[in-house]
C-alpha positions in Angstrom: 0.0 0.0 0.0 1.4 3.4 -1.0 1.5 5.8 2.0 3.3 8.8 0.6 2.3 10.7 -2.5 3.9 13.7 -4.3 2.4 14.9 -7.5 0.8 17.6 -9.6 -2.9 17.7 -9.9 -5.0 19.6 -12.5 -8.8 19.7 -12.3 -11.3 20.1 -15.1 -15.1 20.5 -14.9 -16.4 18.7 -17.9 -19.7 17.5 -19.3 -20.5 13.8 -19.3 -20.0 13.9 -23.1 -16.6 15.5 -22.8 -15.7 12.9 -20.1 -16.6 10.0 -22.3 -14.6 11.4 -25.3 -11.6 12.1 -23.1 -11.7 8.7 -21.5 -11.8 7.2 -24.9 -8.8 9.2 -26.1 -6.8 8.6 -22.9 -7.5 4.8 -23.0 -5.3 4.4 -26.1 -2.3 5.0 -23.8 -3.7 4.2 -20.4 -5.5 1.3 -18.8 -8.8 1.4 -16.8 -8.5 1.1 -13.1 -9.0 -2.6 -12.0 -11.8 -1.6 -9.7 -14.0 -0.2 -12.4 -16.5 2.4 -11.0 -16.4 2.6 -7.2 -17.8 4.7 -4.4 -15.4 6.9 -2.5 -16.6 8.1 1.0 -14.9 10.8 2.9 -15.2 12.5 6.3 -13.5 15.9 6.3 -12.1 17.3 9.5 -12.5 21.0 10.4 -12.9 23.4 13.3 -16.2 24.6 14.7 -15.7 27.8 12.7 -14.8 26.0 9.5 -11.3 27.5 9.6 -9.7 24.8 7.4 -11.9 25.1 4.4 -12.2 28.9 4.7 -8.5 29.2 4.6 -8.3 26.8 1.7 -10.7 28.7 -0.6 -8.5 31.8 -0.2 -5.9 29.9 -2.2 -2.9 30.3 0.1 0.6 29.3 -0.9 0.4 26.4 1.6 -2.7 24.6 2.8 -3.5 21.3 4.4 -6.6 19.3 5.3 -7.4 16.0 7.1 -9.9 13.5 5.9 -10.9 9.9 6.7 -11.6 7.9 3.5 -13.1 4.5 2.7 -13.6 2.9 -0.6 -16.9 1.2 -1.4 -19.4 0.0 1.3 -17.4 -1.1 4.3 -17.3 -4.8 5.3 -15.2 -7.0 7.5 -12.2 -6.8 5.1 -12.4 -3.0 4.4 -9.6 -0.6 5.2 -10.1 3.0 6.3 -7.5 5.6 5.4 -6.7 8.7 7.5 -5.0 11.2 5.1 -3.2 14.5 5.6 -3.3 16.2 2.3 -1.0 19.3 1.7 -0.5 21.6 -1.2 2.5 23.9 -1.5 3.2 26.0 -4.6 1.1 23.8 -6.8 2.6 20.5 -5.6 0.3 18.1 -3.8 1.7 15.9 -0.9 -0.4 13.2 0.7 0.5 11.1 3.7 -1.8 8.4 5.1 -2.2 5.4 7.3 -4.5 2.5 6.9 -6.4 0.5 9.5 -9.3 -1.9 9.6 -12.6 0.0 9.1 -14.2 -2.1 11.8 -11.8 -0.6 14.3 -13.9 2.5 14.1 -16.6 0.7 16.1 -14.4 0.0 19.0 -12.7 3.4 19.5 -12.1 6.9 18.3 -9.9 7.9 15.4 -7.7 9.9 17.8 -7.2 6.8 19.9 -6.3 4.7 16.8 -3.8 7.4 15.6 -2.2 7.8 19.0 -1.3 4.0 18.9 0.4 4.2 15.5 4.1 4.6 16.1 5.1 5.2 12.5 6.4 8.5 11.3 3.2 9.3 9.4 1.2 8.2 12.4 3.1 10.6 14.6 2.5 13.4 12.1 -1.2 12.8 12.0 -1.3 12.6 15.8 0.5 15.9 16.1 -1.9 17.6 13.6 -5.0 16.4 15.6 -3.5 17.5 18.9 -2.4 20.9 17.5 -5.7 21.7 15.7 -9.2 21.6 17.3 -10.7 19.6 14.5 -13.4 16.9 14.3 -15.5 15.4 11.6 -17.6 18.1 10.0 -18.7 17.0 6.6 -19.4 13.8 4.7 -18.6 13.9 0.9 -19.0 10.9 -1.4 -18.8 10.4 -5.2 -18.6 7.7 -7.8 -15.2 7.4 -9.4 -13.7 5.7 -12.5 -10.0 6.0 -13.2 -7.3 5.4 -15.8 -3.6 4.8 -15.0 -0.4 4.6 -17.0 1.3 1.2 -17.1 3.9 0.7 -14.4 7.4 0.8 -16.0 6.0 2.3 -19.2 6.3 5.8 -20.6 3.2 6.9 -18.8 4.1 5.4 -15.4 2.8 7.6 -12.6 0.1 9.2 -14.7 -3.4 8.9 -13.4 -6.8 10.4 -14.5 -10.0 10.2 -12.4 -13.6 11.0 -13.3 -15.9 11.8 -10.3 -19.6 12.0 -10.7 -22.6 12.1 -8.3 -20.8 14.2 -5.7 -22.9 14.5 -2.6 -22.4 15.9 0.9 -24.1 16.1 4.2 -23.5 17.5 7.7 -25.6 14.9 9.5 -24.9 11.2 9.8 -21.1 11.6 9.8 -20.2 8.0 9.3 -20.1 5.4 6.4 -23.4 3.9 7.4 -25.4 5.8 4.7 -23.3 5.5 1.5 -24.0 8.0 -1.2 -26.8 9.8 0.7 -26.7 13.6 0.7 -27.1 16.8 -1.1 -26.0 16.9 -4.7 -22.9 19.1 -5.3 -22.6 18.8 -9.0 -25.1 19.1 -11.8 -26.1 15.6 -13.1 -24.6 16.3 -16.5 -21.2 17.2 -15.2 -18.1 15.3 -14.0 -14.9 16.4 -12.2 -11.8 15.2 -14.0 -8.5 15.2 -12.2 -5.2 14.7 -14.0 -2.4 13.5 -11.6 1.2 13.5 -12.8 4.6 13.1 -11.3 5.9 15.9 -13.5 4.8 17.5 -16.8 1.7 16.5 -18.8 2.3 14.4 -22.0 1.8 16.3 -25.3 -0.8 13.7 -26.5 -2.9 14.4 -23.4 -2.6 18.2 -23.8 -3.7 17.8 -27.4 -6.7 15.7 -26.4 -7.8 18.3 -23.8 -7.6 21.1 -26.4 -9.5 19.1 -29.0 -12.3 18.5 -26.6 -12.4 22.0 -25.1 -11.5 20.9 -21.6 -9.8 23.6 -19.7 -8.4 23.7 -16.1 -10.8 24.8 -13.4 -10.0 25.8 -9.8 -12.5 23.5 -8.2 -12.5 21.9 -4.7 -15.2 19.4 -3.8 -14.9 20.4 -0.1 -14.8 24.1 -1.0 -17.8 23.8 -3.3 -19.9 21.9 -0.7 -19.0 24.5 2.0 -20.0 27.3 -0.3 -23.4 25.6 -0.8 -23.8 25.2 3.0 -22.7 28.8 3.7 -25.4 30.1 1.3 -28.3 28.3 2.9 -30.8 30.9 4.3 -32.1 29.2 7.4 -29.7 26.6 8.6 -29.9 22.8 8.5 -33.3 21.3 9.2 -36.0 19.7 7.1 -35.7 20.8 3.4 -39.0 22.7 3.6 -37.8 24.5 6.8 -34.4 25.4 5.6 -35.3 26.3 2.0 -32.9 23.7 0.7 -35.2 22.9 -2.2 -35.2 26.5 -3.5 -31.5 27.2 -2.9 -29.4 27.7 -6.0 -25.6 27.5 -5.7 -24.3 30.8 -7.0 -21.1 29.3 -8.3 -22.4 26.3 -10.2 -26.0 27.6 -10.8 -28.0 24.4 -10.2 -30.7 23.4 -7.7 -29.4 21.9 -4.5 -31.4 18.7 -3.8 -31.1 15.8 -1.4 -30.7 12.3 -2.9 -30.9 8.9 -1.4 -28.7 6.5 -3.3 -30.8 3.5 -4.1 -27.6 1.6 -5.3 -26.7 1.0 -1.7 -30.1 -0.1 -0.3 -30.6 -3.3 1.7 -29.6 -6.2 -0.5 -32.2 -8.6 1.1 -34.6 -9.4 -1.7 -37.8 -9.4 0.3 -37.0 -6.2 2.4 -40.2 -4.2 2.3 -38.4 -1.0 3.3 -36.4 -0.6 0.1 -39.2 1.0 -2.0 -39.3 3.9 0.6 -35.5 4.4 0.1 -35.0 3.9 3.8 -31.4 4.5 4.9 -30.3 1.0 5.9 -26.7 0.9 6.7 -26.2 1.0 10.5 -23.0 2.5 11.9 -20.2 0.2 13.0 -21.2 0.7 16.6 -24.5 -1.0 15.7 -22.6 -4.1 14.6 -20.3 -4.3 17.6 -22.4 -7.0 19.2 -22.6 -9.3 16.2 -20.4 -12.3 15.3 -19.7 -12.8 11.7 -21.1 -9.7 10.0 -21.9 -10.4 6.4 -20.0 -8.8 3.5 -23.0 -6.5 2.9 -24.5 -4.1 5.4 -28.3 -4.5 5.3 -30.9 -4.2 8.0 -29.8 -6.3 10.9 -33.2 -8.1 11.2 -33.1 -8.8 7.4 -29.8 -10.6 7.8 -31.0 -12.6 10.8 -29.5 -10.5 13.5 -31.4 -8.7 16.2 -30.7 -5.0 16.9 -28.3 -4.5 19.7 -28.3 -1.8 22.4 -26.8 0.8 20.0 -30.1 0.8 18.0 -29.3 -0.6 14.6 -30.3 1.5 11.6 -30.3 4.8 13.5 -27.0 5.8 12.0 -25.5 6.6 15.4 -22.1 8.1 15.2 -19.6 5.4 15.7 -16.5 7.5 16.4 -15.5 11.0 17.5 
């Protein structure tokens, strides 16, 4: 597992049609990611006053942010990644540690980090001790990726396409995958080009031919901007005017979505048609032996709810 990254990143906001055309052009020299399309779930850390993201959108010479990431819907074999991402003069540095996602049900992230004696673990521990941060926002998206062949002329080159970007301030865990407020128009994708150095000429030519130009876009910053513009806080959509709010930067209606792709997999579950959130937090599974690879309703999978109250989406870590 790679724990240290140093690379240049260039972002492009493109239409779905542009994304498809560029993916086709890039695939002549790059290979699809072996995971296909997958869900990326993130918990971003910030202060009570949102100091981290507010500093970031000012585009300083140096900035850093902490996030907890999980790929796909967590199961017994899943890993969680705590990452400190830094950017200095256009170069992105990322340092991370990995641990079993199930460990989140038995303790806090701070406790897990404090027990990691590696150099990166000590750096993360120092950051969390020096900054009054905690989980503040959940952001998820669907990702497909292309990568250059290891040892080939395009080694180290990676391109990702992110769609269905969603965020929320409640339910700060991985128990409700893909559920939240849309942060990109449905016809758009965020493309990121990640290189160890310069961009190949064939790639620059493909970008020009398809009219794809760099855009200074941050998923965390865009989601914060949407939240900051809400008129009456975070309550029911009708109470907080979520349904009528339009993001002034991207100019599209902000709507809440329940992702049906990650509903309870039990075939006869009668709650699926109502798009019930079904993935209990890890604390809800702490009393079970042999959790299945999917996370459905505990009673659907033959397990009674424990004292944590399965299905409530209780926070499993601080």
